[in-house]
N, C-alpha and C positions, 0 to 999 in steps of 0.2 A: 547557386546558393546551397543546394543539397551537398555537392562535393566539398565545398568549403566547411560546412557544418560537420560532416562526417570526419573530415581530415582533422579538424580541431579537436573533436572528441577523442579520436584515436590517439593523437599526440599526448593529450593530457592523461588519458587512461594508461598510456604506456609508461609513464614516469613512476617508478616504484621507490623513489627516494624516501617516502614516508612509511614504508612497510614496517610494521612493528613486530609481527609474529610470522608464523609459517604461512605458506600460500594457502593451505587447506583451511586454516582457521579464518582467513580473511574472505573466503568464498561464501557468498550469501545466495540462498534460493528463496525467492519471493514471488508473489503475484504481480506486484508493481513496486516501484522505488520512489514515487513522488513524495510520499510522506515517510517519516522516519520511525514509526511505531514498529515494534517487533512482535506484536500480538497477532492472533490468527485471522484478523481481517486482511492480513498481508500474506497468508499462506498460499502457496501455489495450488491451483485446482487442476484435477485431471479426471476425466470421465469418458468412457467409451461404451457404445452400444452397437452391436452388429446383428441387426434383425435379418432373418432369412427373406430373400427375394425383395429386399428394400434397401434404400440407401443407408450407408453407415452413419451413425450419429456420434459426434465426439465434441468434447469441450477441453480446451487447453488454455489456461491462464497462468503462465509460468515465465519466470525470468531468472537469469543468473547474473550476479554482480561480484565485483572484487572491491573490498573495502579497505581503505587506509585509515587506521584508527588514530585518534588523538594526535593529529598533526599540529595541535597548538602547543605541544611540548609539556612543560612541567606546571602549567597553570592548573590550579585546583578548582577555580571558580568558573572556568570556561573550557569546554571540550569541543573539538572540531574533527570531522571525518569527511572523507571523500569516497564515493562509490561510483565506479564505472559499471554500466549494466547493459544487458540486452534482454528484452522481454517480448514474448509472443502471445497473442490473444486470438483464439479461434473458437467459435461457437456456431455450429450449424443446426442447433436444436431450437433456435428462437426465430421469431417472425422476421426480423431484420438481421441477417447474418453478420457476425463480427469476425473480421479476418484482417489482422494487422500485426506489424512488428515495430519495436522501438529500439533505439540505441541512444544512450545519453549518459550524463554525469549528474550525480546528486551530492549535494553538500549538506551534511547534518551538523547542527550546532546545538550545544547545551549550555545555557547560561544559568548557573546556580545563583539564587537570590539570598541564601543564608549560608553561614559557615558550616552548619550541620548537614547541608545538602538535602534538606527536607522539602524544599520547594525549588522550582526551576522553570525556565522558559525554553521550550524546544522549538527549533526551526529546521525546515528542510527546503532547500532551494535547488531547483533542477533545470538543466538545459537538455532538451531531447529532440530527436528527429523521429517523426511518425510516418510510416508508409502504410496507408490504408487501402487494401485490395478491394474491400467491399464497396467503398465509395470511389475507388480509382482516383485517389488524391494523395498528396504529400503535404506535410506541415512541419513547422518548427514551433516548439513551445518552450516558454520559460515560466516556471511556476515558483511560488514562494508561499509556504504554509507555516503557521505558528500555532502552538497550543501550550497550555500551562500544565505543570506537574506538581502534585502535592501529596505527600504521604504523612502529613501531620495527623496525629490521632484525634485531635479536637476539631479537625476540619474535614470537609467532604473530600473523598479521594478523587484525584484528577490525573489523567494521563497514563495510568497503568496500575496494575495490581500491587498491593502492599502485603508483605509477609506478616500475617497476624494470626493469632491463635483462634481462628474461627473456621467453621465448616464452609461458610460462604465468603466470597470476596466480590468486590464490585469496584467500578470506577466510571467516571464520566469523561468524555473527550470532546470539549468544545474547541473548534478550530476555525481560524480565519486566515485569509490570504488573498493573493492576487495571481491572475493568470494572463499570459500573453500567448496567443496562438495565431500563427500566420500560415494560411493554407495557400498552396501554389500547385501548378500543374494538375489541376482537377479536371475530370472529364467534363464537368459542367463549368464553363468559364465564369459564370455569374457567381459561383460559390467561392472563387478565389478572393483572398483578402485577409485582413487581420481582425482580431477581436481582443479587447482588453476586458477582463471580467473580474468582478469581486467574488470572493468565495467565502462561504461560511458553512459550518456543519456542527451538529450536536449528536454525539453517540453515547451509548450506555452499554456496559457489559456486566453480566452477572455470572459468577463462576461457582459451581459445586465441586468441591475438592474430593479426592479419593486417597486412601492411604497408600504409600509406596510399597514396593516389594521389600519385605523385612525378614531376611533369612535368620537374623540373630534373635528374632522375637522380642526385640527391645522396643519400648514405646517411642514413637516418633511424633514430635510436636506438630500440630496442624499447620504451623507456619511453613513446614517443609513438605506438606502433602502435595501430590501431583494433581494435575488437572483431570477432572472427571467428565463434567458436562458444562458447556458454556452457551449462554444465550446473549446475542448482541443485536442491537438495533441502531440505525443511523439515518438521520435526515441531513442531506446536504443540498445546497443550492448555489447556482451561479447567476450573478446579475451582470448583464452586458453593460459596461460603462462607456465603451468607445468602440466603433466598428466602421469599416468602409464597405461592408457587405449589405446589400439590400435584403429585405424580408428575413432578417435574422431574428431568432428568438431573444426577447429581452430578459426572460427569466427561465432558467433551466433547473428544475428540481429533480431529486432522485431520493427514493426511500429504499433501504435495504434492511433485511432482518435475517438472522442466521442462527442455527442450532448446531453445535459441534459436539461430537462424542469422541473421547480419547481412549482407544483400546490399549495403548501402550503406556509405559511409565515415563518416557523421555519428553513428552509434550510436543514432539515434532511431527507426529502423524495423527490425523483425525479423519472422521467421516462427517461431512456437513450437509445439511439441507438449508438452502437459502432462497429468499424471495427478493426480487428486484422489480421496482416500478420507477421508471424515469430514464434519464439519458446522462451520458458522461462523454463529452466531446474530446477530452484529453485522452481517453482510452478507446476512442472510435466506437463507442456504444450509442446507437440511435435510440430514440424514445420508444419504450415498449415495456411489457410486463411479462415476467417468466419465473418459474421455479427451477431450481437446479440441485441435483443430488450428486455429490462429487467426493472423491478421495482428495485429501489435502495434506500437503507436506511443506516443511520449511527447514531451513538451516541458518 
């Protein structure tokens, strides 16, 4: 099964008939690729500590992908993209160590619901293979997540920041979806089997802007100011709908909060302090609580 899955992903990923721009423009660096948001909850994490006479501590949550944009052609109300990706997660600073890698394909869809493109429905569908060294297991996962987007002035902001003449910006991110995960070749045979889970999440982001570098000393509208400091909180949960594994958790919650500071002007580099309480089986993260200070970057 593993060989077939990897071969299928490799074949699809190698087809570049949909490439629309240069290779470099299509390369993406993220923490994960299951959902299609480009905000900093997806930025890659990197943290190293080398104490004297003790074990080294390090955190790596990073992946690289190649995206084929707008494969739907000239449609103005529907956009489609495909990203092939590889991601690596390693954290030996937590109680239950995380050590795994993924290879997969993600399909991002945007369905606009009005001609002005003020509102839309975003979807992200992923097929991936997970090799978990901490649990000594392998699994195949298929996920589908959907969330709304709205930048109408008279309505609450959903799905992403909107360029407006304010010092602060915000948005909410409600998400719903389904997950299928089939674990095989596990060290503990009783953990082999499949799970079908319902997924929902509610996130909120608050941004404090900062003025960009302005060598001409001309006024720059706040709509175009850079990111300064960002606070985000998110509660997500998975409900087990169908499984052939005994003693499986029926409800898997996770709460995360994060504070990011942007020392540069391009919004691609930040320093973040995050808090996590819960579990994420798709990312091979077992149930636990921890804080993390990390350098974050994205492309």
